[in-house]
N, C-alpha and C positions, 0 to 999 in steps of 0.2 A: 191975808191976804187976799187978794183977786183972786181969779183964773185965771187973769191971763200971767198973776208974774210966779206959780205957783207956776204956773205950765214952762214962764222962759229959767227959774231958775230947775226944772228937774234937764231941760234940755240942755246945758250951760252945766253939770250934773255928769247927765250920763255919755254928751261929746267928749268931758272931758275922760270919763273912764275908757269909753273909747277908745280915744289919745295914746292915751300911757300905758294901756292891754297894749294898743298897734305898739307903742311905742321901742320897744322890746326891740323889732326889726332892727327900725333901723341902731341902735345904739349896741348889738349883737353883733359887731364887725364885722357882718361878709359884707356882700354886695361893694365888692372895689368900684367906685367908679358910677357907683348905682346909687348914692346917696338922696339926690339929688329924687331920684325915682321914687324911691320910695320913701320920702317926702309928703311928696303928691298922694303917693301908695295910701301911705296913711288919711295922710287931708279928705281923700276920697271916701274908704271906710263908715268914715265918724260920722260922713253927710248923710253917705248910702243910710245908715244904722241911724241916725238922724228919721229920715225919708219914713221909714217901715215903722218908728217908733207913734211919730206923728198916722201917717194910716191908720194902724193897730186905736186910734184914735179918733179916725174918722174923717182926719183934717188932708180933705183933699190936694189943694191946695198950698200945701207947708210942705206935701208929697213931691211937686214939684219945684219947688222950690229949694229945694235939699240934694236929692236925684240930679236939675241942672250945678250943684256944686258940684258934687260927687265926678261927672263927669267930665268939667271940667278941667280935677285934677285928676281925673286915670286919665286924660288925654295928656295928662302932659305929663304922668310919669310914663306914658308908651312915649312921649317922646323923650322922654330922658334915659330907659332905660338901655342899660346896655344888651344887645341884642343879639350878638357872638356866641352868646357867651348860651347854651343849651336852655340852664333855668331861666333865663333872660327870656329867649323866644316862647318860652311857653306859659314865663308870667305876662309875657303882652299879650301870648290868643286870651290867659281868660280877661283880663282888662280890659278886651275888647267883644269882648261876649259880655263881661257885667254892661259894657256901656248898650250893648241894644238895646238889651230888659232894663238900663234906670232910661232912656230918649223913650219908650213903652212907659216906663213910671211914669214922667215927664206926658208925657198925651194921654193919659188916663187919669190923670189929675187935674191935667185943664180943665177937662171936661166933666170935675164932680164924683167920677171913678173910684172911692177911695181905697176901694177892696184892692179892685186886679192894676191898679195904681202898687201898694203895698205888694202887692205878691207880685209884681216886678221887682222892685227895688229888694224884696227877700231873696229874690233868683241874682241878685245886683252884688248884694253882699254876697251871695255864695261866693258869685264865682272872684271878686279881689277876693276874698279872704284865700281861695284855691293859687290866686296871682301869686298874695303875700308870701302862703311858702314858698314857694319857687325864688322870689325875689331875694329871701333870706340865704340865700347858695347859690345867685352871682359870684361868679371871681369876677 
């Protein structure tokens, strides 16, 4: 098997695992009216974790691609997150901070700075996970 195929299989397996792990939020019965937001949030987390994985392998360009996908889903989550709930507001705050770091990851990844891009992607994952904790409590 070629290196690119091994990498592709690894990405698919890790992405599936990340989605399955975070999918518990969507199926938890919480977040009345926030299902779309949680779906986007789960996808954002999956892509952000993919960015970190590629960054750890020194693939700066792939960090940019996954971070950009994570940003798109994070913004979708912001727009569909119920903001009338305290947990929804806190989730949005975390997501906005994640977007800030993911945008920096894209910027550094585009410049070939894999280490810096990865550092920002990790911060993005941390904030997205924080958002997920609050999103699971939205009523």
